[in-house]
OpenMM code with the backbone's topology and positions (N, CA, C; nanometers):
from openmm import Vec3, app, unit

residues = "MET ARG ALA TYR ALA ALA LYS TYR ALA ALA ASP PRO GLU THR TRP GLY ILE VAL GLY MET LEU HIS ASP PHE ASP TYR GLU VAL HIS PRO THR ALA PRO LEU HIS PRO LEU LYS GLY GLY GLU ILE LEU ARG MET ARG GLY VAL PRO ASP PRO ILE ILE TYR ALA ILE LEU SER HIS ALA ASP TYR SER GLY CYS PRO ARG VAL SER LEU MET ASP ARG ALA ILE TYR ALA CYS ASP GLU LEU SER GLY PHE VAL THR ALA CYS ALA LEU VAL ARG PRO GLY LYS ALA ILE ALA GLY MET GLU VAL SER SER VAL ARG LYS LYS LEU LYS ASP LYS GLY PHE ALA ARG THR VAL ASN ARG GLU ASP VAL TYR ARG GLY ALA ALA GLU LEU GLY VAL ASP LEU ASP ALA HIS ILE ASP PHE VAL ILE THR ALA LEU GLU GLY VAL ALA ALA ARG ILE GLY LEU GLY GLY SER ALA PRO SER PRO GLY SER".split()
positions = [
    Vec3(0.1084, -0.1255, -0.0325),
    Vec3(-0.0140, 0.0138, 0.0171),
    Vec3(0.0908, 0.1263, 0.0167),
    Vec3(0.1896, 0.1297, 0.0647),
    Vec3(0.2779, 0.2375, 0.0714),
    Vec3(0.3572, 0.2892, -0.0741),
    Vec3(0.3846, 0.1369, -0.1357),
    Vec3(0.4370, 0.1791, -0.2865),
    Vec3(0.3418, 0.2221, -0.3400),
    Vec3(0.2313, 0.1756, -0.3691),
    Vec3(0.1194, 0.2801, -0.4852),
    Vec3(0.0779, 0.4221, -0.3707),
    Vec3(0.0905, 0.4424, -0.2866),
    Vec3(0.0758, 0.5767, -0.2231),
    Vec3(0.1482, 0.6337, -0.3198),
    Vec3(0.2968, 0.6022, -0.2737),
    Vec3(0.4199, 0.6872, -0.3332),
    Vec3(0.4071, 0.6817, -0.4949),
    Vec3(0.3253, 0.5916, -0.5475),
    Vec3(0.2941, 0.6274, -0.7220),
    Vec3(0.1614, 0.7137, -0.7189),
    Vec3(0.0777, 0.7374, -0.6617),
    Vec3(-0.0264, 0.8402, -0.6675),
    Vec3(0.0212, 0.9377, -0.5934),
    Vec3(0.1141, 0.9557, -0.5227),
    Vec3(0.1308, 1.0619, -0.4775),
    Vec3(0.0630, 1.1049, -0.3258),
    Vec3(0.0187, 1.0039, -0.2765),
    Vec3(-0.0670, 1.0089, -0.1795),
    Vec3(-0.0096, 0.9720, -0.0145),
    Vec3(-0.0452, 0.9950, 0.0757),
    Vec3(0.0605, 0.9850, 0.2269),
    Vec3(0.0435, 0.8467, 0.2220),
    Vec3(0.1711, 0.7582, 0.2040),
    Vec3(0.2222, 0.6643, 0.2353),
    Vec3(0.1868, 0.6383, 0.4109),
    Vec3(0.2022, 0.7166, 0.4957),
    Vec3(0.1573, 0.6587, 0.5966),
    Vec3(0.0238, 0.5960, 0.6447),
    Vec3(-0.0581, 0.7337, 0.5910),
    Vec3(-0.2070, 0.6650, 0.6325),
    Vec3(-0.2328, 0.5271, 0.5055),
    Vec3(-0.1807, 0.5181, 0.3828),
    Vec3(-0.2199, 0.4130, 0.2757),
    Vec3(-0.1052, 0.2616, 0.3960),
    Vec3(-0.0626, 0.2860, 0.4544),
    Vec3(0.0029, 0.2263, 0.5166),
    Vec3(-0.0612, 0.1587, 0.6389),
    Vec3(-0.1311, 0.2409, 0.7148),
    Vec3(-0.1741, 0.2121, 0.8175),
    Vec3(-0.3462, 0.1289, 0.7770),
    Vec3(-0.3924, 0.1329, 0.6902),
    Vec3(-0.4764, 0.0582, 0.6161),
    Vec3(-0.4281, -0.0557, 0.5603),
    Vec3(-0.2966, -0.0852, 0.5103),
    Vec3(-0.3037, -0.2296, 0.4734),
    Vec3(-0.2420, -0.2378, 0.5733),
    Vec3(-0.2124, -0.2351, 0.6607),
    Vec3(-0.1641, -0.3308, 0.8139),
    Vec3(-0.2709, -0.3426, 0.9281),
    Vec3(-0.3911, -0.2576, 0.9289),
    Vec3(-0.4932, -0.2671, 0.9963),
    Vec3(-0.6027, -0.3175, 0.9013),
    Vec3(-0.6064, -0.3957, 0.7981),
    Vec3(-0.7339, -0.3883, 0.6979),
    Vec3(-0.7563, -0.5572, 0.7571),
    Vec3(-0.7240, -0.6034, 0.8074),
    Vec3(-0.7253, -0.7477, 0.8349),
    Vec3(-0.7194, -0.8320, 1.0072),
    Vec3(-0.6537, -0.7131, 1.0670),
    Vec3(-0.6356, -0.7021, 1.1828),
    Vec3(-0.7132, -0.7762, 1.2666),
    Vec3(-0.9129, -0.7760, 1.2459),
    Vec3(-0.9708, -0.8875, 1.3491),
    Vec3(-1.0042, -1.0253, 1.2836),
    Vec3(-0.9375, -0.9918, 1.1225),
    Vec3(-0.9559, -1.1435, 1.1243),
    Vec3(-0.9779, -1.3258, 1.2034),
    Vec3(-0.8641, -1.2653, 1.3130),
    Vec3(-0.8428, -1.4386, 1.3805),
    Vec3(-0.9630, -1.4600, 1.4714),
    Vec3(-1.0436, -1.3165, 1.4795),
    Vec3(-1.1485, -1.3222, 1.5974),
    Vec3(-1.2638, -1.3072, 1.4821),
    Vec3(-1.2779, -1.2809, 1.4106),
    Vec3(-1.4093, -1.2515, 1.2734),
    Vec3(-1.3742, -1.3224, 1.1640),
    Vec3(-1.3510, -1.4144, 1.1767),
    Vec3(-1.2789, -1.4887, 0.9861),
    Vec3(-1.3665, -1.4671, 0.9100),
    Vec3(-1.5179, -1.4634, 0.9202),
    Vec3(-1.6750, -1.4836, 0.8185),
    Vec3(-1.7042, -1.3581, 0.8133),
    Vec3(-1.7640, -1.3272, 0.7076),
    Vec3(-1.8088, -1.2519, 0.6469),
    Vec3(-1.9364, -1.1968, 0.7300),
    Vec3(-2.0145, -1.1554, 0.7743),
    Vec3(-2.0120, -0.9902, 0.7469),
    Vec3(-1.9144, -0.9771, 0.8501),
    Vec3(-1.9199, -1.0597, 0.9453),
    Vec3(-1.8295, -1.0012, 1.0966),
    Vec3(-1.7007, -0.9569, 1.0975),
    Vec3(-1.6179, -0.9875, 0.9759),
    Vec3(-1.5220, -0.9271, 0.9512),
    Vec3(-1.5468, -0.8813, 0.8034),
    Vec3(-1.4973, -0.7307, 0.7758),
    Vec3(-1.4138, -0.6581, 0.8745),
    Vec3(-1.5316, -0.5511, 0.8868),
    Vec3(-1.6526, -0.5565, 0.9814),
    Vec3(-1.7518, -0.5028, 1.0812),
    Vec3(-1.6793, -0.4693, 1.1403),
    Vec3(-1.7021, -0.5857, 1.2167),
    Vec3(-1.6685, -0.6119, 1.3818),
    Vec3(-1.5209, -0.5169, 1.4038),
    Vec3(-1.3863, -0.5370, 1.3171),
    Vec3(-1.2933, -0.4455, 1.3118),
    Vec3(-1.3165, -0.2925, 1.2761),
    Vec3(-1.3662, -0.2731, 1.2059),
    Vec3(-1.4681, -0.1168, 1.1922),
    Vec3(-1.5380, -0.0728, 1.3232),
    Vec3(-1.5680, -0.1184, 1.4040),
    Vec3(-1.6702, -0.0548, 1.4883),
    Vec3(-1.4832, -0.0819, 1.6123),
    Vec3(-1.4466, -0.1623, 1.6216),
    Vec3(-1.3205, -0.1124, 1.7274),
    Vec3(-1.2487, -0.0123, 1.6782),
    Vec3(-1.1773, -0.0164, 1.5651),
    Vec3(-1.1093, 0.0533, 1.5160),
    Vec3(-1.1911, 0.2374, 1.5448),
    Vec3(-1.3294, 0.2624, 1.5888),
    Vec3(-1.4230, 0.3191, 1.5357),
    Vec3(-1.3747, 0.3817, 1.7036),
    Vec3(-1.4354, 0.2878, 1.7517),
    Vec3(-1.4145, 0.3200, 1.9345),
    Vec3(-1.2952, 0.3765, 2.0103),
    Vec3(-1.1338, 0.3463, 1.9069),
    Vec3(-1.0067, 0.3798, 1.8766),
    Vec3(-0.9962, 0.5206, 1.8760),
    Vec3(-1.0585, 0.5572, 1.7875),
    Vec3(-1.0434, 0.7149, 1.7327),
    Vec3(-0.9411, 0.6930, 1.6111),
    Vec3(-1.0040, 0.5794, 1.5138),
    Vec3(-0.9003, 0.6096, 1.4266),
    Vec3(-1.0170, 0.6684, 1.3158),
    Vec3(-0.9325, 0.7372, 1.2276),
    Vec3(-0.9854, 0.8595, 1.1416),
    Vec3(-1.0902, 0.7939, 1.0661),
    Vec3(-1.2266, 0.8583, 0.9837),
    Vec3(-1.3130, 0.7459, 0.9028),
    Vec3(-1.2710, 0.7225, 0.8216),
    Vec3(-1.1669, 0.8069, 0.7010),
    Vec3(-1.1076, 0.7475, 0.5985),
    Vec3(-1.0493, 0.5770, 0.5659),
    Vec3(-0.9714, 0.5624, 0.6757),
    Vec3(-0.8520, 0.4701, 0.7218),
    Vec3(-0.9958, 0.4199, 0.7187),
    Vec3(-1.0879, 0.3740, 0.8505),
    Vec3(-1.2028, 0.2738, 0.8268),
    Vec3(-1.3063, 0.2455, 0.7628),
    Vec3(-1.3437, 0.3462, 0.6564),
    Vec3(-1.4434, 0.3168, 0.5221),
    Vec3(-1.3194, 0.2690, 0.4462),
    Vec3(-1.1952, 0.2293, 0.3700),
    Vec3(-1.1721, 0.1840, 0.3366),
    Vec3(-1.0903, 0.0188, 0.3460),
    Vec3(-1.0775, 0.0395, 0.4673),
    Vec3(-1.0926, -0.0950, 0.5572),
    Vec3(-1.1967, -0.1509, 0.5081),
    Vec3(-1.3401, -0.1461, 0.5478),
    Vec3(-1.4547, -0.1796, 0.5491),
    Vec3(-1.4780, -0.1864, 0.3553),
    Vec3(-1.4780, -0.0794, 0.2704),
    Vec3(-1.4561, -0.1461, 0.1418),
    Vec3(-1.3560, -0.2206, 0.0823),
    Vec3(-1.2729, -0.2648, 0.1596),
    Vec3(-1.1670, -0.3759, 0.0837),
    Vec3(-1.2641, -0.5324, 0.0932),
    Vec3(-1.4141, -0.5446, 0.1840),
    Vec3(-1.4848, -0.6383, 0.1550),
    Vec3(-1.6132, -0.5913, 0.0579),
    Vec3(-1.6676, -0.6902, -0.0485),
    Vec3(-1.7704, -0.6390, -0.1395),
    Vec3(-1.9117, -0.6685, -0.0255),
    Vec3(-1.9198, -0.7140, 0.0341),
    Vec3(-2.0175, -0.7483, 0.1123),
    Vec3(-2.0739, -0.6382, 0.2764),
    Vec3(-1.9692, -0.5301, 0.2352),
    Vec3(-1.9997, -0.4665, 0.3963),
    Vec3(-2.0801, -0.3408, 0.3490),
    Vec3(-2.0912, -0.3182, 0.2078),
    Vec3(-2.2028, -0.2402, 0.1948),
    Vec3(-2.1017, -0.0821, 0.1423),
    Vec3(-1.9676, -0.0856, 0.1892),
    Vec3(-1.9105, 0.0674, 0.1361),
    Vec3(-1.8837, 0.0002, 0.0271),
    Vec3(-1.8727, 0.1022, -0.1323),
    Vec3(-1.8565, 0.0832, -0.2060),
    Vec3(-1.7209, 0.1698, -0.2195),
    Vec3(-1.6242, 0.1347, -0.3303),
    Vec3(-1.5112, 0.1683, -0.3075),
    Vec3(-1.5016, 0.2817, -0.4028),
    Vec3(-1.5058, 0.4135, -0.3348),
    Vec3(-1.5241, 0.5587, -0.3951),
    Vec3(-1.3703, 0.6148, -0.4279),
    Vec3(-1.2875, 0.5617, -0.2830),
    Vec3(-1.1278, 0.6673, -0.3181),
    Vec3(-1.0554, 0.5843, -0.3681),
    Vec3(-0.9154, 0.6619, -0.4593),
    Vec3(-0.8153, 0.5508, -0.4835),
    Vec3(-0.7500, 0.4527, -0.3321),
    Vec3(-0.7472, 0.5033, -0.2638),
    Vec3(-0.7143, 0.4136, -0.1628),
    Vec3(-0.8253, 0.3219, -0.0797),
    Vec3(-0.9239, 0.3540, -0.1371),
    Vec3(-1.0317, 0.2590, -0.1255),
    Vec3(-0.9953, 0.1104, -0.2459),
    Vec3(-0.9780, 0.1276, -0.3236),
    Vec3(-0.9477, 0.0512, -0.4393),
    Vec3(-0.8126, 0.0089, -0.4703),
    Vec3(-0.7151, 0.0838, -0.4057),
    Vec3(-0.5940, 0.0110, -0.3800),
    Vec3(-0.5910, -0.0774, -0.2916),
    Vec3(-0.6661, -0.0818, -0.2035),
    Vec3(-0.6412, -0.1608, -0.0878),
    Vec3(-0.7026, -0.3009, -0.1123),
    Vec3(-0.7890, -0.2605, -0.1699),
    Vec3(-0.9228, -0.4155, -0.2430),
    Vec3(-0.8010, -0.4706, -0.3281),
    Vec3(-0.7825, -0.4450, -0.4233),
    Vec3(-0.6390, -0.4220, -0.5917),
    Vec3(-0.5491, -0.5164, -0.4808),
    Vec3(-0.5217, -0.4706, -0.3675),
    Vec3(-0.3872, -0.5476, -0.2754),
    Vec3(-0.4257, -0.6611, -0.2669),
    Vec3(-0.4841, -0.6714, -0.1590),
    Vec3(-0.5722, -0.7472, -0.0511),
    Vec3(-0.5033, -0.8985, -0.1199),
    Vec3(-0.6015, -0.9440, -0.1851),
    Vec3(-0.5747, -1.1047, -0.2813),
    Vec3(-0.4242, -1.1433, -0.3288),
    Vec3(-0.3945, -0.9966, -0.3412),
    Vec3(-0.2664, -1.0235, -0.4544),
    Vec3(-0.1782, -1.0505, -0.3971),
    Vec3(-0.1563, -0.9730, -0.2821),
    Vec3(-0.0335, -0.9340, -0.2358),
    Vec3(-0.0116, -1.0670, -0.1595),
    Vec3(-0.1514, -1.1604, -0.0868),
    Vec3(-0.1118, -1.2624, -0.0143),
    Vec3(-0.1266, -1.4070, -0.1200),
    Vec3(-0.1362, -1.3622, -0.2416),
    Vec3(-0.1469, -1.4853, -0.3433),
    Vec3(0.0150, -1.4569, -0.3642),
    Vec3(0.0817, -1.3242, -0.4063),
    Vec3(0.2626, -1.3232, -0.4550),
    Vec3(0.3711, -1.3740, -0.3737),
    Vec3(0.2779, -1.3635, -0.2356),
    Vec3(0.3646, -1.4120, -0.0662),
    Vec3(0.3497, -1.5898, -0.1213),
    Vec3(0.2649, -1.6741, -0.1499),
    Vec3(0.2192, -1.7462, -0.1130),
    Vec3(0.2991, -1.8586, -0.2410),
    Vec3(0.3037, -1.7644, -0.3672),
    Vec3(0.4195, -1.7975, -0.4812),
    Vec3(0.5572, -1.7935, -0.3941),
    Vec3(0.5946, -1.7076, -0.3647),
    Vec3(0.7499, -1.7002, -0.3051),
    Vec3(0.7290, -1.8134, -0.2161),
    Vec3(0.7079, -1.8228, -0.1257),
    Vec3(0.7100, -1.9327, -0.0630),
    Vec3(0.7130, -2.0882, -0.0654),
    Vec3(0.6452, -2.1116, -0.2224),
    Vec3(0.7181, -2.2578, -0.2214),
    Vec3(0.8222, -2.1970, -0.3643),
    Vec3(0.8769, -2.1095, -0.3851),
    Vec3(1.0188, -2.1402, -0.4719),
    Vec3(1.1550, -2.1742, -0.3993),
    Vec3(1.2448, -2.2249, -0.4900),
    Vec3(1.3492, -2.2473, -0.4046),
    Vec3(1.4020, -2.1523, -0.2814),
    Vec3(1.4234, -2.1895, -0.2089),
    Vec3(1.4762, -2.0538, -0.0578),
    Vec3(1.3548, -1.9639, -0.0291),
    Vec3(1.2614, -1.9738, -0.1525),
    Vec3(1.1517, -1.9289, 0.0044),
    Vec3(1.1691, -1.7301, -0.0454),
    Vec3(1.2313, -1.7267, -0.1546),
    Vec3(1.2634, -1.5817, -0.2139),
    Vec3(1.1568, -1.5331, -0.3154),
    Vec3(1.1383, -1.3470, -0.3046),
    Vec3(1.0321, -1.3313, -0.4085),
    Vec3(1.1371, -1.2492, -0.5317),
    Vec3(1.2598, -1.2405, -0.4703),
    Vec3(1.3655, -1.1471, -0.5794),
    Vec3(1.3770, -1.2340, -0.6623),
    Vec3(1.3640, -1.1981, -0.7971),
    Vec3(1.3388, -1.2691, -0.9500),
    Vec3(1.2347, -1.3173, -1.0187),
    Vec3(1.0969, -1.3297, -0.9157),
    Vec3(0.9926, -1.4049, -0.9449),
    Vec3(0.9543, -1.2829, -1.0330),
    Vec3(0.8743, -1.3817, -1.1371),
    Vec3(0.8351, -1.3483, -1.2748),
    Vec3(0.6681, -1.3237, -1.2560),
    Vec3(0.6754, -1.2618, -1.3356),
    Vec3(0.5041, -1.2375, -1.3815),
    Vec3(0.4404, -1.3561, -1.4081),
    Vec3(0.4724, -1.3686, -1.4978),
    Vec3(0.4329, -1.4837, -1.5644),
    Vec3(0.4456, -1.6365, -1.4877),
    Vec3(0.4780, -1.6820, -1.4263),
    Vec3(0.5258, -1.7338, -1.3117),
    Vec3(0.3584, -1.7298, -1.1960),
    Vec3(0.3583, -1.5772, -1.1791),
    Vec3(0.2186, -1.5637, -1.1081),
    Vec3(0.0933, -1.6141, -1.1494),
    Vec3(0.0972, -1.5503, -1.2776),
    Vec3(-0.0437, -1.5654, -1.4321),
    Vec3(-0.0221, -1.7502, -1.3928),
    Vec3(0.0599, -1.7905, -1.4170),
    Vec3(0.0445, -1.9698, -1.4169),
    Vec3(-0.0125, -2.0019, -1.2846),
    Vec3(0.0320, -1.9937, -1.1734),
    Vec3(-0.0504, -1.9762, -1.0206),
    Vec3(-0.1536, -1.9806, -1.0218),
    Vec3(-0.1771, -1.8773, -1.0938),
    Vec3(-0.3392, -1.8070, -1.0882),
    Vec3(-0.4426, -1.8908, -1.1530),
    Vec3(-0.3992, -1.9122, -1.3028),
    Vec3(-0.4554, -2.0403, -1.3331),
    Vec3(-0.4701, -2.1698, -1.2709),
    Vec3(-0.4110, -2.2280, -1.1795),
    Vec3(-0.3889, -2.3543, -1.1328),
    Vec3(-0.4903, -2.3360, -0.9483),
    Vec3(-0.6090, -2.3422, -0.9761),
    Vec3(-0.7120, -2.3862, -0.9228),
    Vec3(-0.6727, -2.4360, -0.7473),
    Vec3(-0.5851, -2.5566, -0.7586),
    Vec3(-0.5500, -2.5964, -0.6461),
    Vec3(-0.4488, -2.5000, -0.5356),
    Vec3(-0.4062, -2.4362, -0.6351),
    Vec3(-0.2706, -2.3708, -0.5643),
    Vec3(-0.3148, -2.2477, -0.4526),
    Vec3(-0.3008, -2.2402, -0.3249),
    Vec3(-0.4007, -2.0885, -0.2251),
    Vec3(-0.4890, -2.0515, -0.2938),
    Vec3(-0.5658, -2.1812, -0.2813),
    Vec3(-0.7267, -2.2123, -0.3093),
    Vec3(-0.8082, -2.1172, -0.2281),
    Vec3(-0.7399, -2.0424, -0.1327),
    Vec3(-0.8460, -1.9453, -0.0704),
    Vec3(-0.8835, -1.8321, -0.1163),
    Vec3(-0.7730, -1.8032, -0.1879),
    Vec3(-0.7369, -1.7103, -0.2896),
    Vec3(-0.8403, -1.6734, -0.3869),
    Vec3(-0.9474, -1.5405, -0.3505),
    Vec3(-1.0285, -1.5017, -0.4826),
    Vec3(-0.9630, -1.4735, -0.5949),
    Vec3(-0.9627, -1.5229, -0.6794),
    Vec3(-0.9412, -1.4916, -0.7878),
    Vec3(-1.0170, -1.3579, -0.8791),
    Vec3(-1.1336, -1.3615, -0.8803),
    Vec3(-1.2173, -1.2692, -0.9527),
    Vec3(-1.2108, -1.1668, -0.8599),
    Vec3(-1.1480, -1.1276, -0.7397),
    Vec3(-1.0894, -1.0551, -0.6929),
    Vec3(-0.9799, -0.9665, -0.7229),
    Vec3(-0.8985, -1.0770, -0.7763),
    Vec3(-0.7442, -1.0432, -0.8376),
    Vec3(-0.8005, -0.9832, -0.9422),
    Vec3(-0.8537, -1.0140, -1.0071),
    Vec3(-0.8620, -0.9810, -1.1375),
    Vec3(-0.9970, -0.8380, -1.1599),
    Vec3(-1.0892, -0.8648, -1.0426),
    Vec3(-1.2089, -0.7035, -1.0230),
    Vec3(-1.0735, -0.5844, -0.9604),
    Vec3(-1.0005, -0.6502, -0.8601),
    Vec3(-0.9266, -0.5177, -0.8246),
    Vec3(-0.7909, -0.4772, -0.9221),
    Vec3(-0.7713, -0.5081, -1.0125),
    Vec3(-0.6544, -0.4832, -1.0754),
    Vec3(-0.7530, -0.3877, -1.1988),
    Vec3(-0.8675, -0.4208, -1.2056),
    Vec3(-0.9650, -0.3418, -1.3193),
    Vec3(-1.0284, -0.2182, -1.2833),
    Vec3(-1.0945, -0.2195, -1.1173),
    Vec3(-1.1424, -0.1525, -1.0481),
    Vec3(-0.9720, -0.0093, -1.0239),
    Vec3(-0.8573, -0.0296, -1.0391),
    Vec3(-0.7568, -0.0013, -1.0053),
    Vec3(-0.6949, 0.1204, -1.1127),
    Vec3(-0.7616, 0.0382, -1.1964),
    Vec3(-0.7681, 0.1101, -1.3395),
    Vec3(-0.5931, 0.0514, -1.4212),
    Vec3(-0.5669, -0.0684, -1.3812),
    Vec3(-0.4347, -0.0674, -1.4458),
    Vec3(-0.4415, -0.2284, -1.4556),
    Vec3(-0.3318, -0.2462, -1.5686),
    Vec3(-0.3238, -0.3737, -1.6623),
    Vec3(-0.2702, -0.4562, -1.5725),
    Vec3(-0.3860, -0.5782, -1.5316),
    Vec3(-0.3023, -0.7094, -1.4317),
    Vec3(-0.1849, -0.7194, -1.4462),
    Vec3(-0.0994, -0.7630, -1.5348),
    Vec3(-0.0047, -0.8061, -1.5534),
    Vec3(0.1228, -0.7178, -1.4951),
    Vec3(0.0598, -0.5741, -1.5066),
    Vec3(0.1435, -0.4402, -1.4509),
    Vec3(0.1123, -0.4204, -1.2933),
    Vec3(0.0202, -0.4776, -1.2484),
    Vec3(-0.0332, -0.4482, -1.1427),
    Vec3(0.0663, -0.5750, -1.0470),
    Vec3(0.0379, -0.7185, -1.0835),
    Vec3(0.1484, -0.8240, -1.0392),
    Vec3(0.2800, -0.7387, -1.0327),
    Vec3(0.3579, -0.7282, -1.1239),
    Vec3(0.4508, -0.6596, -1.1536),
    Vec3(0.5258, -0.5597, -1.0069),
    Vec3(0.4269, -0.4458, -1.0238),
    Vec3(0.4483, -0.3886, -0.8872),
    Vec3(0.4293, -0.4205, -0.7479),
    Vec3(0.3358, -0.4900, -0.7832),
    Vec3(0.3404, -0.6232, -0.6240),
    Vec3(0.4775, -0.6559, -0.5200),
    Vec3(0.4831, -0.7472, -0.6721),
    Vec3(0.6585, -0.7981, -0.6658),
    Vec3(0.7301, -0.7363, -0.6214),
    Vec3(0.7177, -0.5844, -0.7012),
    Vec3(0.8589, -0.4656, -0.6881),
    Vec3(0.8587, -0.4549, -0.5437),
    Vec3(0.7255, -0.4239, -0.5200),
    Vec3(0.6851, -0.3430, -0.3581),
    Vec3(0.7101, -0.4424, -0.2374),
    Vec3(0.7180, -0.5975, -0.2913),
    Vec3(0.7008, -0.6721, -0.1695),
    Vec3(0.8452, -0.7197, -0.1705),
    Vec3(0.9541, -0.7051, -0.3109),
    Vec3(1.1031, -0.7239, -0.2746),
    Vec3(1.1570, -0.6304, -0.1911),
    Vec3(1.0853, -0.4947, -0.1719),
    Vec3(1.1465, -0.3921, -0.1122),
    Vec3(1.1309, -0.4068, 0.0135),
    Vec3(1.0826, -0.5165, 0.0436),
    Vec3(1.0290, -0.5200, 0.1832),
    Vec3(1.0725, -0.6567, 0.2474),
    Vec3(1.1270, -0.7564, 0.1909),
    Vec3(1.1456, -0.8973, 0.1856),
    Vec3(1.1789, -0.9410, 0.3417),
    Vec3(1.2954, -0.9134, 0.3556),
    Vec3(1.3716, -0.9008, 0.4578),
    Vec3(1.2678, -0.9484, 0.6114),
    Vec3(1.1915, -0.8139, 0.5604),
    Vec3(1.0983, -0.7551, 0.7233),
    Vec3(0.9748, -0.8527, 0.7166),
    Vec3(0.8825, -0.9420, 0.5504),
    Vec3(0.8229, -1.0181, 0.5706),
    Vec3(0.8383, -1.1347, 0.5793),
    Vec3(0.9874, -1.1724, 0.5501),
    Vec3(0.9927, -1.3448, 0.5610),
    Vec3(1.0227, -1.3849, 0.4251),
    Vec3(1.0523, -1.2943, 0.3008),
    Vec3(1.0538, -1.2965, 0.1436),
    Vec3(1.1870, -1.3018, 0.1268),
    Vec3(1.2572, -1.2850, 0.1918),
    Vec3(1.4216, -1.2582, 0.1506),
    Vec3(1.4823, -1.4061, 0.1584),
    Vec3(1.4064, -1.4909, 0.1693),
    Vec3(1.5463, -1.6169, 0.1106),
    Vec3(1.5988, -1.7001, 0.2332),
    Vec3(1.5648, -1.8123, 0.2209),
    Vec3(1.6238, -1.8646, 0.3405),
    Vec3(1.7996, -1.8935, 0.3562),
    Vec3(1.8222, -1.9440, 0.4386),
    Vec3(1.9504, -1.8648, 0.4696),
    Vec3(2.0531, -2.0523, 0.4111),
    Vec3(2.1477, -2.0285, 0.3804),
    Vec3(2.1959, -2.1544, 0.3148),
    Vec3(2.1945, -2.2277, 0.4376),
    Vec3(2.1991, -2.4167, 0.3832),
    Vec3(2.2104, -2.4766, 0.5431),
    Vec3(2.3718, -2.4543, 0.5500),
    Vec3(2.4345, -2.5151, 0.6769),
    Vec3(2.5544, -2.4882, 0.6978),
    Vec3(2.6689, -2.6306, 0.6025),
    Vec3(2.7523, -2.6309, 0.5421),
    Vec3(2.8017, -2.6759, 0.4748),
    Vec3(2.8184, -2.6967, 0.3013),
    Vec3(2.6689, -2.6216, 0.3055),
    Vec3(2.6368, -2.6063, 0.1367),
    Vec3(2.6547, -2.5081, 0.0733),
] * unit.nanometer
topology = app.Topology()
chain = topology.addChain("A")
for resn in residues:
    res = topology.addResidue(resn, chain)
    for name in ("N", "CA", "C"):
        topology.addAtom(name, app.Element.getBySymbol(name[0]), res)
């Protein structure tokens, strides 16, 4: 989200907060419609600004909050895809995102058995709603994740002793 904020000359801190908080309630409320509606209530009680709460709510089609701002569309576009790209990286040798190709991600998208909980329609619709070509969006997400790979566990596994 911070990378897209920079691309669109928006506030990377606000967009980053949306990215970090959008699923914070998922473990407690993993099913619709509780997630993210209950999370929105919690954030409101804690004084989180309305645009952040609205973007978080809008990442769920059933929330009743249409995606109106660029930030709303970006969180929706990045949500499923960033998880999917992460899954793609974790099955690579070395568990690293570095060097991942868009074509590899596209191939995995066609494999319904791979990361089957990822809603492919949300991936396609997210890119369309953001107004970006799917391949360009995948490439952008890969590049953004490469920039933080070590912090999110996608920097690759350390070589074994003696290898």
